[in-house]
VMD Tcl script that draws the C-alpha trace (Angstrom):
set ca {
  {-22.46 7.88 29.04}
  {-22.59 4.81 30.84}
  {-24.64 3.03 27.49}
  {-21.55 3.06 25.57}
  {-20.52 0.78 24.38}
  {-17.17 0.83 23.09}
  {-17.03 -2.80 21.23}
  {-19.71 -1.65 19.31}
  {-17.64 1.36 18.35}
  {-14.89 -0.58 17.51}
  {-16.45 -3.24 15.49}
  {-18.10 -1.06 12.99}
  {-14.83 0.87 12.79}
  {-13.07 -2.19 11.51}
  {-15.87 -2.87 9.18}
  {-14.55 -3.95 5.32}
  {-11.59 -1.82 6.26}
  {-9.70 -3.62 3.17}
  {-12.44 -2.94 0.69}
  {-11.43 -5.04 -2.86}
  {-10.32 -2.49 -4.68}
  {-7.18 -2.01 -1.89}
  {-4.23 -2.73 -3.07}
  {-4.23 -3.90 1.22}
  {-6.36 -6.52 0.48}
  {-3.06 -8.04 -1.49}
  {-0.63 -8.75 0.57}
  {0.92 -10.94 3.15}
  {-1.21 -10.17 6.49}
  {1.93 -10.95 9.64}
  {-1.15 -9.40 12.16}
  {-0.83 -12.63 12.83}
  {2.27 -12.33 14.09}
  {1.90 -9.35 15.75}
  {2.63 -8.73 20.30}
  {2.83 -4.96 21.80}
  {2.24 -4.12 18.69}
  {5.27 -5.09 17.37}
  {6.53 -7.94 14.70}
  {9.50 -10.31 16.06}
  {9.96 -11.90 13.27}
  {13.54 -13.02 11.05}
  {15.35 -11.99 7.83}
  {16.27 -16.13 6.52}
  {19.79 -15.86 5.29}
  {21.24 -16.84 1.74}
  {18.81 -19.88 -0.08}
  {21.29 -23.17 -0.96}
  {22.21 -23.94 -4.75}
  {21.13 -26.62 -6.41}
  {22.72 -28.91 -7.81}
  {22.54 -30.98 -10.87}
  {23.31 -34.36 -12.30}
  {26.28 -33.93 -8.93}
  {28.97 -36.54 -9.13}
  {31.24 -34.67 -5.66}
  {30.37 -35.74 -2.39}
  {30.38 -35.44 0.42}
  {28.01 -32.15 -0.68}
  {28.96 -29.22 0.54}
  {27.17 -28.29 3.74}
  {26.77 -24.44 4.10}
  {25.09 -22.53 7.03}
  {21.91 -20.10 6.45}
  {22.34 -17.23 9.26}
  {18.81 -15.65 9.98}
  {18.63 -11.79 11.45}
  {16.40 -11.11 13.93}
  {14.16 -8.03 13.03}
  {12.44 -5.74 15.69}
  {9.28 -3.91 13.56}
  {6.98 -1.24 15.52}
  {3.86 -0.60 14.51}
  {3.07 2.56 13.64}
  {0.21 5.04 15.30}
  {-2.18 6.44 13.35}
  {-4.83 9.00 15.59}
  {-7.46 10.54 14.20}
  {-8.84 14.29 14.93}
  {-11.86 14.19 17.80}
  {-15.54 14.66 16.60}
  {-18.13 16.10 19.24}
  {-21.67 13.57 19.44}
  {-24.78 14.37 20.64}
  {-26.86 11.54 22.07}
  {-24.02 8.69 21.38}
  {-26.22 6.18 23.28}
  {-28.87 6.78 21.25}
  {-26.53 6.64 18.13}
  {-25.19 3.40 18.70}
  {-28.25 1.97 18.45}
  {-29.37 2.84 15.00}
  {-26.88 1.37 12.17}
  {-27.36 4.17 9.81}
  {-26.52 7.36 12.54}
  {-23.42 5.34 13.72}
  {-22.28 4.85 10.69}
  {-22.41 8.12 9.96}
  {-20.58 9.60 12.60}
  {-17.85 6.94 12.35}
  {-17.34 7.16 8.08}
  {-15.29 10.36 8.67}
  {-12.35 8.37 11.32}
  {-12.55 4.75 8.68}
  {-12.08 6.95 5.10}
  {-9.41 8.99 7.04}
  {-7.60 6.22 9.07}
  {-8.11 4.49 5.58}
  {-6.34 6.26 3.03}
  {-3.73 7.31 5.50}
  {-2.58 3.92 6.21}
  {-2.47 3.09 2.20}
  {-0.78 6.44 1.51}
  {1.99 5.27 3.87}
  {1.56 1.90 3.26}
  {2.01 3.07 -1.11}
  {5.24 5.01 0.07}
  {6.96 2.11 1.73}
  {6.65 -0.32 -1.64}
  {7.75 2.37 -4.17}
  {12.11 1.56 -3.73}
  {14.23 3.94 -2.41}
  {16.90 3.63 -5.73}
  {16.65 1.74 -8.87}
  {18.12 -1.90 -8.64}
  {18.48 -4.97 -10.06}
  {15.25 -5.62 -8.02}
  {13.80 -2.76 -7.26}
  {13.09 -1.12 -10.96}
  {12.42 2.24 -11.49}
  {11.27 3.25 -14.78}
  {10.73 6.45 -16.81}
  {7.71 7.54 -18.69}
  {8.01 7.38 -22.07}
  {4.92 8.54 -24.00}
  {3.77 11.68 -25.17}
  {4.29 14.62 -23.57}
  {-0.09 16.34 -21.90}
  {-1.41 18.73 -23.12}
  {0.57 21.47 -20.86}
  {3.76 19.74 -21.32}
  {4.47 19.19 -17.44}
  {4.88 15.54 -18.18}
  {5.00 12.75 -20.08}
  {2.89 10.11 -20.90}
  {2.77 5.92 -19.41}
  {2.73 4.07 -22.57}
  {1.41 -0.10 -22.95}
  {5.50 -0.13 -23.94}
  {6.42 1.20 -20.00}
  {4.54 -1.69 -18.32}
  {5.96 -3.80 -20.97}
  {8.85 -2.62 -19.69}
  {8.30 -3.47 -15.78}
  {6.98 -6.95 -17.52}
  {10.53 -7.87 -18.41}
  {12.09 -6.46 -15.97}
  {9.97 -9.18 -13.21}
  {10.35 -11.06 -15.34}
  {14.88 -11.19 -15.15}
  {13.63 -11.85 -11.76}
  {11.91 -14.84 -12.13}
  {8.78 -13.58 -9.83}
  {6.07 -15.91 -10.60}
  {2.64 -13.93 -13.16}
  {0.05 -15.01 -10.51}
  {0.56 -12.49 -7.92}
  {2.13 -9.73 -9.72}
  {0.01 -6.36 -8.95}
  {0.96 -2.33 -10.34}
  {-1.27 0.13 -8.35}
  {-1.38 2.66 -11.24}
  {-2.03 6.78 -9.98}
  {-5.17 7.35 -11.74}
  {-3.11 9.98 -14.24}
  {-1.50 6.64 -16.02}
  {-4.79 5.49 -16.11}
  {-6.04 7.83 -18.07}
  {-2.60 7.46 -19.94}
  {-3.70 4.07 -20.87}
  {-7.06 4.82 -21.59}
  {-6.41 7.51 -24.20}
  {-3.87 5.15 -25.92}
  {-6.77 2.47 -26.20}
  {-9.72 3.51 -24.61}
  {-11.23 0.16 -26.27}
  {-9.13 -2.21 -24.23}
  {-8.29 -0.12 -21.56}
  {-11.29 2.34 -20.30}
  {-11.97 -0.84 -17.53}
  {-8.80 -1.91 -16.95}
  {-8.93 -0.72 -13.09}
  {-12.37 -2.79 -12.32}
  {-12.44 -6.02 -10.10}
  {-13.98 -8.77 -11.76}
  {-15.59 -11.59 -9.36}
  {-13.44 -10.67 -6.34}
  {-10.28 -10.28 -8.60}
  {-8.49 -7.45 -10.51}
  {-8.48 -7.48 -14.25}
  {-4.94 -8.30 -15.65}
  {-2.19 -6.64 -18.06}
  {0.30 -7.55 -19.10}
  {1.14 -10.12 -16.04}
  {0.33 -7.89 -13.36}
  {-3.07 -7.47 -11.69}
  {-4.15 -3.77 -12.18}
  {-5.08 -1.57 -9.35}
  {-6.01 2.42 -8.73}
  {-4.42 4.91 -5.91}
  {-3.70 7.84 -6.00}
  {-1.03 9.10 -2.98}
  {1.38 7.29 -4.23}
  {5.47 8.26 -3.28}
  {7.48 11.07 -4.89}
  {10.84 10.51 -6.42}
  {13.08 13.62 -7.48}
  {13.95 12.89 -10.68}
  {17.08 14.39 -10.32}
  {18.77 11.99 -8.35}
  {15.99 9.07 -9.05}
  {16.05 8.74 -5.46}
  {12.43 8.72 -3.69}
  {11.75 11.53 -1.25}
  {11.22 11.12 2.60}
  {7.37 10.61 3.23}
  {5.23 14.14 3.60}
  {8.12 15.46 1.79}
  {6.80 18.70 -0.29}
  {6.96 18.14 -3.89}
  {10.14 20.07 -5.20}
  {10.59 21.36 -9.21}
  {12.38 18.74 -9.79}
  {10.13 16.12 -8.72}
  {7.19 13.72 -9.90}
  {4.36 10.98 -8.48}
  {4.46 7.59 -9.41}
  {3.20 4.22 -10.03}
  {4.46 1.26 -8.22}
  {4.03 -2.60 -8.62}
  {4.88 -5.11 -6.21}
  {4.92 -9.04 -5.76}
  {2.10 -10.33 -3.13}
  {4.84 -13.00 -1.28}
  {6.76 -9.84 -0.91}
  {4.89 -7.53 1.12}
  {3.53 -7.23 4.28}
  {0.92 -5.23 6.24}
  {0.12 -5.84 10.08}
  {-2.85 -4.40 12.50}
  {-2.48 -3.57 15.61}
  {-4.36 -2.09 18.38}
  {-7.55 0.01 17.42}
  {-8.52 2.72 20.91}
  {-11.46 4.27 20.78}
  {-11.18 7.28 23.32}
  {-14.12 9.48 24.70}
  {-14.64 12.23 26.64}
  {-17.85 11.75 28.51}
  {-20.94 14.54 29.09}
  {-18.13 17.70 27.82}
  {-19.61 20.73 29.94}
  {-18.65 22.56 26.91}
  {-19.79 21.08 23.97}
  {-22.97 19.55 25.93}
  {-22.01 16.14 24.46}
  {-19.09 13.00 23.85}
  {-16.60 13.41 22.34}
  {-15.05 10.43 20.89}
  {-11.66 9.92 19.11}
  {-10.03 7.11 17.54}
  {-6.19 5.12 17.07}
  {-4.55 2.55 16.13}
  {-1.43 0.92 15.01}
  {-1.24 -0.56 11.89}
  {2.44 -1.09 9.16}
  {2.54 -1.78 5.91}
  {6.72 -2.67 4.44}
  {8.10 -4.93 2.06}
  {9.96 -8.38 3.59}
  {12.86 -8.74 1.97}
  {13.62 -5.08 -0.14}
  {12.96 -6.70 -3.67}
  {10.22 -7.31 -6.35}
  {8.46 -4.06 -5.94}
  {8.90 -1.81 -8.81}
  {8.22 2.25 -9.33}
  {7.11 3.79 -13.16}
  {7.95 7.44 -12.66}
  {6.75 9.45 -14.59}
  {8.80 11.25 -16.52}
  {9.04 15.65 -17.61}
  {10.00 16.41 -21.55}
  {13.83 16.93 -22.13}
}
mol new
graphics top color blue
foreach p $ca { graphics top sphere $p radius 0.5 }
foreach p [lrange $ca 0 end-1] q [lrange $ca 1 end] { graphics top cylinder $p $q radius 0.2 }
display resetview
């Protein structure tokens, strides 16, 4: 397969990797800081106080102690795909896109799922609010719907933290989107639309949608580990964040191939991607948990 050009396949794989509807589009991008698939940075120390109409001098000099942080990018690998006539495919956009679509989609979904889990707080604190839904029960009685009052309560928690209005984001679980539509069909039927490259807003939040959110144990109000199997007391959530407090970083993307496999009579290809998305200071992130009827 001497004619196969990896750069063609990799460029197409990463083309439009973050669509406008992805919440990862609206995070700080630290990819430029990646070296050897890791980020070396510092956690800023305590900010100085502000004195108003001060009359006491000299002004106190504080020492800011920054903590070094090294963040290793996670490794995401796709299963392999058998490709017939790869040299011909790479010269046809439609055929190449068809082969790569499955790899791109699963990488996109899995990296976003890992990011959504990371952005959801571990527990309720003044800077990482957790809120329980308080709407009416669904028909089967399994959960309480999300109400507009719940979103407004999350707004108040962000207001209490003095978070700027412009870059607040609320990523709704699809079931929570349906809840709001049911509550007010006329106002919220298009709540997750992207208009002129920006999501619609409600209660000070830019509204987006994602289905693979973190799982919480309602009995402890704690987040379950990534990939955990849901239990009896577990529930899904919508999550929120302030853009300046969350980050993503893309690292190395690789393509692997086995040319002219004698058993398969074709070429086998696979991909891996380095990626990380985490809160920067573990603040200004929140979640609205689907509560169960008492």
